[in-house]
C-alpha positions in Angstrom: 87.2 16.0 141.5 86.0 18.6 144.2 88.1 20.6 146.5 86.3 19.0 149.3 86.7 15.3 148.1 90.0 13.7 149.9 93.2 12.5 148.3 95.8 9.7 149.8 98.7 11.3 150.6 101.4 9.1 151.8 102.5 9.3 155.1 106.2 10.6 155.8 108.2 8.3 157.6 108.8 8.7 161.1 112.3 6.8 160.7 113.4 9.0 157.4 116.2 10.8 157.7 115.2 14.9 156.7 117.9 17.2 155.6 118.2 20.2 157.6 120.9 22.0 155.6 119.8 25.5 154.0 118.5 25.1 150.4 121.0 26.8 148.1 119.7 26.4 144.1 122.4 24.7 141.9 124.6 26.7 140.1 124.6 26.6 136.0 127.2 24.3 134.6 128.4 27.0 132.7 130.1 29.0 135.9 133.1 27.3 138.0 133.3 28.0 142.1 136.8 28.5 141.6 137.1 32.4 140.5 139.7 34.0 141.6 139.9 37.9 142.3 141.0 40.2 139.2 144.7 41.6 139.4 145.2 45.3 139.8 146.8 44.9 136.2 143.6 43.6 134.9 141.8 46.2 136.3 143.6 49.0 135.4 143.9 47.8 131.7 139.7 47.3 132.1 140.0 51.0 132.5 142.4 51.2 129.8 140.0 49.9 127.0 137.1 52.2 128.7 139.2 55.4 128.3 139.3 54.3 124.9 135.5 55.4 124.0 134.1 58.3 123.9 130.9 56.7 125.0 132.7 54.4 128.3 130.3 51.5 127.9 131.4 51.0 124.2 134.1 49.5 125.3 132.1 46.2 127.0 133.0 43.6 124.2 137.0 44.3 123.7 136.7 44.1 127.9 134.6 40.6 128.3 137.7 39.9 125.7 139.9 40.8 128.2 138.4 38.8 130.9 138.4 35.9 128.9 142.1 36.3 128.5 143.0 36.4 131.8 139.9 33.9 133.4 139.8 31.8 130.3 135.7 32.4 130.1 133.6 35.1 131.1 133.4 34.6 135.1 131.1 36.6 137.8 134.0 38.0 138.5 134.7 39.5 135.2 131.1 40.7 134.7 131.0 42.7 138.1 134.1 43.8 137.1 132.6 45.5 133.6 129.9 46.5 135.2 131.8 48.8 137.8 134.2 50.2 135.8 131.3 51.2 133.1 129.1 52.4 135.5 126.1 49.9 134.1 124.4 47.0 136.2 125.3 43.6 135.8 122.2 42.3 134.4 123.5 44.7 131.0 126.7 43.1 130.8 125.5 39.2 131.0 123.3 40.2 128.5 125.8 41.1 125.9 128.0 37.9 127.5 125.4 35.9 126.7 124.0 37.1 123.0 127.4 36.6 121.6 128.9 33.3 121.0 132.7 34.0 121.1 132.1 34.7 125.0 131.7 31.5 126.7 130.8 30.9 129.8 132.5 27.8 130.5 136.4 26.8 130.4 137.9 26.8 126.8 140.7 25.2 126.2 144.5 26.2 124.8 143.0 25.7 121.2 139.5 26.6 120.7 138.5 24.6 117.1 135.5 26.0 115.5 134.4 24.0 111.8 132.1 25.9 109.7 129.0 23.7 109.3 126.9 26.5 107.4 125.6 25.4 104.0 128.7 25.7 101.7 131.0 23.7 104.1 128.7 21.6 104.9 128.2 20.7 101.5 132.0 20.6 100.9 132.7 18.5 103.6 132.5 20.2 107.0 130.3 18.0 108.5 132.5 15.0 108.3 135.2 16.8 109.4 133.2 18.1 112.4 131.9 14.2 113.5 135.6 12.9 112.6 137.0 15.6 115.4 134.0 14.2 117.3 134.9 10.7 117.4 138.4 11.5 117.2 138.6 13.6 120.2 136.1 12.2 122.2 133.9 15.0 122.6 130.7 16.5 121.8 130.1 20.2 120.7 131.3 23.0 122.5 133.1 20.5 124.8 137.0 20.3 126.1 139.2 17.4 125.9 140.8 15.5 129.3 143.5 16.8 128.4 142.3 20.5 128.4 144.0 21.2 125.0 141.2 21.3 122.4 137.8 23.1 122.7 135.7 21.8 119.7 132.7 23.7 118.7 130.9 23.6 115.1 130.7 27.5 114.2 128.4 29.7 111.8 129.4 30.7 108.6 133.3 31.7 108.6 133.4 34.2 106.2 136.0 32.0 103.9 133.6 30.7 101.4 136.0 30.4 98.8 138.5 27.9 101.0 135.6 25.6 102.0 135.9 23.6 104.2 137.0 26.0 106.8 137.8 25.8 110.6 139.2 28.4 112.5 141.6 27.7 115.7 141.7 30.5 117.8 140.0 32.3 114.8 142.9 31.8 112.6 142.1 30.0 109.3 142.7 27.0 108.4 141.3 26.5 104.7 140.5 23.4 102.2 140.5 21.1 105.3 139.5 17.3 104.9 138.6 14.9 108.1 142.4 13.8 108.1 144.0 17.3 107.6 141.6 18.8 110.5 142.8 15.6 112.7 146.4 16.3 112.3 146.4 19.6 113.1 144.8 19.1 116.3 146.9 16.2 117.3 150.2 18.8 116.1 148.1 21.5 118.8 148.3 18.7 121.5 151.6 17.9 120.9 153.2 20.9 121.5 154.1 21.7 118.0 154.3 25.1 116.0 151.0 25.0 113.9 151.1 28.1 111.4 147.2 29.2 109.8 146.7 29.1 106.3 146.5 32.6 105.8 147.8 34.5 108.5 150.4 33.7 111.6 151.6 30.9 114.1 149.0 29.9 116.2 149.0 31.0 119.7 147.0 29.9 122.6 142.9 30.9 123.0 144.0 33.2 125.7 146.5 34.9 124.0 143.9 35.5 121.1 141.6 36.8 123.5 144.0 39.3 124.8 144.4 40.0 121.2 140.7 41.1 120.5 140.8 43.2 123.6 143.0 45.6 122.1 146.4 44.4 123.2 148.8 43.6 120.0 151.0 40.6 119.8 152.7 41.7 116.5 152.0 38.9 115.2 150.0 40.4 112.4 152.3 40.6 109.4 153.2 37.1 109.5 152.2 35.0 106.8 149.6 35.9 103.7 146.7 38.3 104.7 144.8 37.1 101.6 145.1 34.0 99.7 144.5 33.6 95.3 140.8 32.8 95.6 140.2 36.0 97.1 141.5 38.0 95.0 139.8 37.0 91.8 137.4 39.3 92.1 140.0 42.3 92.1 141.9 40.7 89.4 139.2 40.9 87.2 138.3 44.3 88.2 141.6 45.1 87.5 142.0 43.2 83.8 138.6 44.9 82.8 139.8 48.4 84.4 137.1 48.9 87.1 137.3 50.9 89.7 135.2 51.7 93.2 133.9 55.1 94.2 135.5 56.3 97.5 136.0 59.9 97.3 132.8 61.0 98.5 132.6 58.3 101.4 135.5 60.4 102.5 134.4 63.5 102.5 135.3 64.9 99.2 133.7 66.0 96.0 134.3 64.6 92.5 136.1 67.7 91.3 138.6 68.1 94.8 141.7 66.6 94.2 143.5 63.8 96.5 145.8 65.5 98.9 149.2 64.2 99.7 148.5 61.2 97.5 151.6 59.9 96.3 152.8 56.5 95.0 150.3 53.4 94.7 147.9 54.5 96.8 147.5 57.9 95.1 147.1 56.3 91.7 144.6 54.2 93.2 143.2 57.3 94.9 143.2 59.1 91.3 141.6 56.4 89.9 138.6 55.8 91.9 137.9 60.1 92.2 138.3 60.0 87.9 135.5 57.1 88.0 133.1 59.1 90.4 133.7 62.0 87.9 132.7 59.7 85.4 129.8 58.5 87.1 128.8 61.9 87.9 128.5 62.7 84.7 126.7 59.8 83.1 124.0 60.8 85.7 124.1 64.5 84.4 123.6 62.9 81.1 121.0 60.6 81.7 118.8 63.6 83.7 119.8 66.2 80.6 118.0 63.5 78.1 115.2 62.8 80.7 114.8 66.7 80.4 114.7 67.1 76.8 112.7 64.1 76.3 110.1 65.4 78.3 110.2 68.8 76.4 109.8 67.4 72.9 106.4 65.1 74.2 104.8 68.3 75.4 105.7 69.8 72.1 
C-alpha cells in the first residue's frame, strides 16, 4: 500500500469517556509503594560498613544485605541510600542488586526456602521436593505464602552435593531431604516451632540472617556441627595416607623458614605443611638435575 492510499480509521465515539488524568507508567511489581524512610540507625550502620574497606564501594554487597534486613527487600529508598553513602550512582547500585540472586526486589517471607534443583540434587530428588512444596504451599517459584511465612525458590548448586538432595532455609543447610521431610520443616516453621539446621544453628528469620550477612554477628555461629562426616571423608583419607597440602609459601614464607609461634595442633599441622613443601621443592630440584644430566649425556 502506498502512502497516498487512504485507510479506514474508526471514528471516535463522541459519547465515550476519555480520561484526562496524566499518564503514569506502572511501577514494576517487584517494588512496593509502601516504602518508608530509613532510620538514622540504619544510615549510621551503612556508613559503618562502608568504613570497613579501603575502597568504600567494596562495602556495597553487605550494605545491600543490611537494607534487606531492615526493609525485607532491596527498595528504591535503600538503593538511593547506598548510592549516597558510597558516592556512586543509583544505577550502579541497582546494577549490582539485580545481578545477584540473593538480593530480592519484592518482599520475602520470614523464611526463605531454597530447594536445590541442580543436576545432582535434582537426580537425587530435588525436583520432587520442589514440586511437592509448590503444591503444599500453593505457591510458585519465587512466591510467598499468603501468611507471609515462607518464600519458596528453586536455587542453583548449594555446594552441598555430599548431602543431596539439599534445601536451605535462610541460607542454612537442611541435608538429605525428602518431599515429606521438607513439608515437615516448612510446617514447623509456620507453626513457630524451633527448627535447627542439619549442620548449623537454630534457624532465625530471613531478616535476622540478612543482618548477619551485613557483618553484624548474632553469636550463633558456634551452634551445632559445622561439618558432617560426608564432608570430611577426603580429610580422613589424606590423614590415613599422610598427605598434606602446601601452605607456607602462600603465607609469604619459604620452605626453609621455621613456623613462628606455632604451637599445639596448629603448629603440628603447619610443620607438616612446611615439611611437605620442602619435599616438593627438593623433588623439583632432583628432576631438574636429572634433566640436566640427561641432556649432557645426550650431547656427548
